[in-house]
Structure formats: structure tokens, C-alpha cells
C-alpha positions as CSV (number, residue, x, y, z in Angstrom):
1,M,-11.7,-30.9,-40.7
2,R,-11.2,-27.3,-42.2
3,K,-14.0,-25.9,-40.6
4,L,-13.0,-27.2,-37.2
5,V,-9.7,-25.3,-37.5
6,M,-11.6,-22.4,-38.7
7,V,-13.6,-22.4,-35.2
8,A,-11.0,-23.1,-33.2
9,L,-8.7,-20.0,-34.6
10,A,-11.7,-17.8,-34.2
11,L,-12.6,-18.8,-30.7
12,L,-8.4,-18.2,-30.1
13,M,-8.7,-14.9,-31.7
14,S,-11.3,-13.4,-29.7
15,F,-10.2,-14.2,-26.4
16,S,-7.3,-11.0,-27.4
17,T,-10.5,-8.6,-28.5
18,W,-12.2,-9.2,-25.2
19,A,-8.4,-7.9,-23.6
20,Q,-8.7,-4.6,-26.1
21,C,-12.3,-4.3,-24.9
22,A,-11.3,-4.0,-21.2
23,M,-8.7,-1.9,-21.7
24,C,-10.6,0.7,-23.4
25,K,-13.1,0.4,-20.9
26,A,-10.6,1.0,-18.3
27,T,-9.3,4.3,-20.5
28,A,-12.6,5.9,-20.9
29,E,-13.3,5.4,-17.1
30,S,-10.4,7.0,-16.0
31,G,-9.9,9.6,-18.4
32,Q,-13.7,10.4,-18.1
33,A,-13.3,10.7,-14.3
34,A,-10.4,12.9,-14.6
35,G,-12.3,15.4,-16.8
36,S,-10.6,14.2,-20.7
37,T,-12.8,14.0,-23.5
38,E,-10.9,10.4,-24.8
39,A,-14.6,9.0,-24.4
40,A,-16.6,10.1,-26.7
41,G,-13.5,10.2,-29.4
42,L,-14.2,6.2,-28.8
43,N,-17.8,6.6,-28.8
44,S,-17.4,8.6,-31.8
45,G,-15.1,5.6,-33.3
46,I,-17.0,2.9,-32.5
47,L,-20.4,4.4,-33.7
48,Y,-18.1,5.1,-37.5
49,L,-17.1,1.4,-37.0
50,M,-20.6,0.2,-36.5
51,A,-21.8,2.3,-39.5
52,F,-19.9,1.3,-42.3
53,P,-20.5,-1.5,-43.2
54,Y,-24.5,-0.8,-42.9
55,I,-23.7,2.2,-45.6
56,I,-21.2,-0.1,-47.6
57,M,-24.7,-2.7,-47.9
58,A,-26.8,0.4,-48.6
59,A,-24.8,1.2,-51.7
60,V,-24.1,-2.7,-53.0
61,G,-28.4,-2.9,-52.9
62,I,-28.8,0.8,-54.3
63,A,-26.5,-0.4,-57.2
64,W,-28.3,-4.1,-57.4
65,Y,-31.5,-2.3,-57.4
66,R,-30.4,-0.2,-60.7
67,S,-29.0,-2.8,-62.6
68,Q,-31.8,-4.9,-62.0
69,K,-34.1,-1.7,-62.9
70,K,-32.1,-1.1,-65.8
71,K,-32.1,-4.7,-67.0
72,S,-36.0,-4.9,-66.4
73,A,-36.1,-1.9,-69.0
74,T,-34.6,-3.2,-71.6
75,L,-36.6,-6.3,-72.4
């Protein structure tokens, strides 16, 4: 039952994110037509948000690798 509730909440919350994406798209399109640099700022923000999880996972992977390497060297 708990999984069903979690799935339902995830589906209900996704509708508000689509609305935000549409608003960002409209802002970027109207700003770009007027010669504004808002679209470049949005693209930079998207790239930042996209890259950060990979950076965190790389740091965790490197830390784990070093830990395992140190552990095997002591054996």
C-alpha cells in the first residue's frame, strides 16, 4: 500500500513540474526574441544541475576506490 501511495504522489507532483518547464520555455523564447540573455542563463543552470550528480558520484567512486585499494594493501 505504501508503494502505491508513493507512486501516486510522484505522479501527482510531476504535473506541476511540466507547468514550470512550459513557463521557462515561454520566458526563454520571449527573451531571446527581444535580445535578452535569459536563455543563456537558463542553459547554464540546466548544465549545472545536470552535471552536479555526476560530480558527486565520481567523488564517491574515487573515495570508495581509494578505500578498497588501501584495504587490499594492508592485507
